[in-house]
C-alpha positions as CSV (number, residue, x, y, z in Angstrom):
1,M,-2.9,32.5,9.8
2,A,1.0,31.0,10.4
3,R,1.1,27.3,9.8
4,M,1.3,25.1,12.6
5,S,5.0,24.5,13.5
6,A,6.4,21.0,12.6
7,E,8.8,21.6,15.9
8,K,6.2,21.8,18.6
9,P,4.4,18.8,19.9
10,K,0.8,18.6,18.9
11,T,-2.0,19.3,21.3
12,K,-5.2,16.7,21.1
13,I,-7.1,19.2,19.2
14,Q,-4.3,19.6,16.6
15,L,-3.7,15.5,16.3
16,Q,-7.4,15.2,15.7
17,K,-7.4,17.9,13.0
18,T,-4.5,16.4,11.4
19,E,-6.0,12.9,11.0
20,Q,-9.1,14.4,10.2
21,I,-7.1,16.0,7.2
22,M,-5.4,12.9,6.1
23,A,-8.8,10.9,6.2
24,A,-10.0,13.3,4.2
25,A,-7.2,13.5,1.7
26,L,-6.9,9.8,1.5
27,E,-10.7,9.6,0.1
28,V,-9.7,12.5,-2.2
29,F,-6.5,11.1,-3.5
30,S,-7.8,7.5,-3.7
31,R,-10.8,8.5,-6.1
32,H,-9.3,11.5,-8.1
33,G,-5.5,10.8,-8.1
34,S,-3.0,13.4,-7.6
35,S,-3.8,15.4,-10.9
36,G,-7.9,15.5,-9.7
37,A,-7.0,16.3,-6.4
38,S,-7.0,19.7,-4.6
39,I,-6.6,21.8,-1.7
40,N,-10.0,22.9,-1.7
41,L,-11.6,19.6,-2.4
42,I,-9.7,18.0,0.5
43,A,-10.7,21.0,3.0
44,K,-14.5,20.2,1.9
45,T,-14.1,16.7,2.5
46,A,-12.7,17.2,5.9
47,G,-15.1,19.7,6.8
48,L,-12.6,22.6,7.0
49,T,-12.1,26.0,5.5
50,T,-9.2,26.2,3.1
51,P,-7.4,28.9,5.0
52,N,-8.1,26.6,8.3
53,L,-6.6,23.5,6.5
54,L,-3.4,25.1,5.4
55,Y,-2.5,26.1,9.3
56,Y,-1.9,22.2,9.4
57,F,-0.5,21.6,5.9
58,E,1.5,24.1,3.5
59,S,0.1,22.5,0.1
60,K,-1.4,19.6,-1.6
61,D,1.7,18.2,-2.2
62,A,2.8,18.3,1.7
63,I,-0.4,16.4,2.1
64,R,0.4,13.9,-0.6
65,R,3.7,13.2,0.9
66,E,2.5,12.7,4.2
67,L,-0.1,10.2,2.7
68,L,2.7,8.6,0.9
69,A,5.1,8.3,3.7
70,R,2.2,6.5,6.1
71,T,0.8,4.3,2.8
72,L,4.3,3.1,2.5
73,Q,4.9,1.9,6.1
74,L,1.6,-0.1,5.2
75,W,2.9,-1.2,2.2
76,M,6.0,-2.5,3.3
77,A,5.2,-4.2,6.8
78,P,3.9,-7.4,5.1
79,L,7.1,-7.9,3.4
80,N,9.3,-6.9,5.9
81,M,7.7,-9.6,8.1
82,L,8.8,-12.3,5.6
83,S,11.4,-14.2,7.9
84,P,14.3,-16.0,7.1
85,R,13.6,-18.2,10.0
86,G,10.3,-20.0,9.0
87,E,9.6,-22.5,6.7
88,P,10.3,-21.3,3.3
89,I,6.9,-22.0,1.6
90,D,5.1,-21.3,4.7
91,E,6.5,-17.9,5.2
92,I,5.6,-17.1,1.4
93,C,2.0,-18.1,1.8
94,E,1.9,-16.1,5.2
95,Y,3.1,-13.1,3.5
96,I,0.2,-13.6,0.5
97,R,-2.3,-13.7,3.3
98,R,-1.0,-10.6,4.6
99,K,-1.0,-8.9,1.6
100,L,-4.3,-10.1,1.0
101,E,-5.7,-8.8,4.1
102,M,-4.0,-5.3,3.5
103,S,-6.0,-5.4,0.4
104,R,-9.1,-6.2,2.4
105,S,-8.8,-3.8,4.9
106,F,-7.1,-0.6,3.3
107,P,-8.6,-0.8,-0.2
108,K,-8.3,3.3,-0.3
109,E,-4.6,3.2,0.7
110,S,-3.9,0.4,-1.9
111,K,-5.4,2.7,-4.6
112,F,-3.9,5.8,-3.5
113,F,-0.2,4.0,-3.7
114,A,-1.0,2.5,-7.0
115,N,-2.4,5.9,-8.6
116,E,0.7,7.3,-7.6
117,V,2.8,5.1,-8.9
118,L,1.0,5.1,-12.4
119,S,1.5,9.0,-12.0
120,G,5.5,8.3,-12.0
121,L,5.7,9.8,-8.9
122,P,7.7,13.0,-10.4
123,R,8.4,14.7,-7.2
124,S,9.3,11.9,-4.8
125,R,10.5,8.8,-6.7
126,S,13.6,8.4,-4.6
127,E,12.3,9.2,-1.6
128,I,9.7,6.4,-2.1
129,F,11.4,4.0,-3.9
130,G,14.6,3.9,-1.9
131,P,13.4,2.1,1.5
132,L,11.1,0.1,-0.7
133,K,14.0,-1.1,-3.0
134,D,16.6,-1.9,0.2
135,L,13.8,-4.0,1.5
136,F,12.9,-5.7,-1.7
137,N,16.5,-6.4,-2.5
138,A,17.2,-8.0,0.9
139,K,14.1,-10.4,0.4
140,V,15.2,-11.4,-3.1
141,V,18.5,-12.6,-1.7
142,M,16.6,-14.4,1.0
143,L,14.3,-16.3,-1.4
144,E,17.5,-17.1,-3.6
145,D,19.2,-18.5,-0.4
146,W,16.0,-20.8,0.1
147,M,16.6,-21.7,-3.8
148,Q,20.1,-22.2,-3.4
149,D,19.5,-24.2,-0.5
150,G,16.7,-26.4,-2.3
151,K,14.1,-25.5,0.1
152,I,11.8,-23.9,-2.7
153,A,11.6,-24.1,-6.5
154,A,13.9,-22.2,-8.3
155,V,11.8,-19.2,-9.9
156,D,13.1,-15.8,-10.8
157,P,12.5,-14.1,-7.3
158,H,12.1,-10.6,-8.5
159,H,9.0,-12.2,-10.6
160,L,7.7,-14.1,-7.8
161,L,7.2,-11.1,-5.6
162,F,5.9,-8.3,-8.4
163,S,2.8,-11.5,-9.2
164,I,2.3,-11.8,-5.5
165,W,1.8,-7.9,-5.6
166,A,-0.1,-8.1,-8.6
167,T,-2.2,-10.8,-7.6
168,T,-3.2,-9.6,-4.0
169,Q,-3.4,-6.1,-4.6
170,H,-6.1,-6.5,-7.7
171,Y,-8.6,-7.5,-5.5
172,A,-8.7,-4.1,-3.9
173,D,-7.5,-1.8,-7.1
174,F,-9.7,-3.3,-9.3
175,D,-12.7,-3.8,-7.4
176,V,-15.1,-2.3,-9.5
177,Q,-14.2,-4.4,-12.2
178,I,-14.8,-7.8,-10.0
179,E,-18.0,-6.3,-9.2
180,E,-19.0,-5.5,-12.5
181,I,-18.0,-8.7,-14.4
182,A,-18.0,-11.5,-11.9
183,P,-20.6,-9.9,-9.3
184,A,-21.1,-13.7,-7.6
185,K,-17.5,-13.4,-6.9
186,A,-17.4,-10.0,-5.4
187,E,-18.6,-10.4,-1.7
188,D,-16.1,-13.7,-0.9
189,R,-13.5,-12.6,-3.1
190,Y,-10.7,-12.2,-0.5
191,A,-11.6,-15.7,1.3
192,E,-11.7,-17.3,-2.4
193,A,-8.6,-15.5,-3.7
194,E,-6.5,-16.8,-0.6
195,V,-7.6,-20.5,-1.3
196,F,-6.7,-20.2,-5.0
197,L,-3.7,-18.2,-4.5
198,L,-2.1,-20.3,-1.6
199,E,-2.7,-23.4,-3.6
200,M,-1.3,-21.8,-6.9
201,Y,2.1,-20.7,-5.1
202,R,2.5,-23.9,-3.0
203,K,2.7,-25.9,-6.3
204,L,4.8,-23.5,-8.0
205,L,7.3,-23.2,-5.1
206,T,7.1,-27.1,-3.9
207,V,10.4,-28.8,-4.9
């Protein structure tokens, strides 16, 4: 069977099947990583035969690339919303809230992206990091402007963003660790993390 052409508009059934495959792929990649995922396992998880899946995607890598593109849009959205028009510390706190909400609402996507970064993204590094790098650099400039204007404390803007990524994504990527070593904190971890992180960053950034 020939693969579905990317040139033609998809029918409702084709769209449903595509989303069915993507949901299964997200489950498989987030659990097993790229090396542990296989086209057969994705097909089985999606409830399809492998030939049927290959009608929609030509390879595991094609599925992976589509997942990466979708996840990158999710991942970049909270940073894109960090606005130069707002009150700086409030803007940064809202960014932290959005990142925590993304971790809470999209834990599989967070784990998938983390697994891909840990793998080194050997076949798509520039494709993935190009748009993110441009956005990141623009926000670094914005943070530097706020610091120069005395609106927030002078800290390294690169490490500020890196630390926000690390502290917010931790609650999705390392959920098993939290549940094992601090089970009393697992259930309400996002609400408690928000209170803690906002207080910490407000203290850090207040002039």
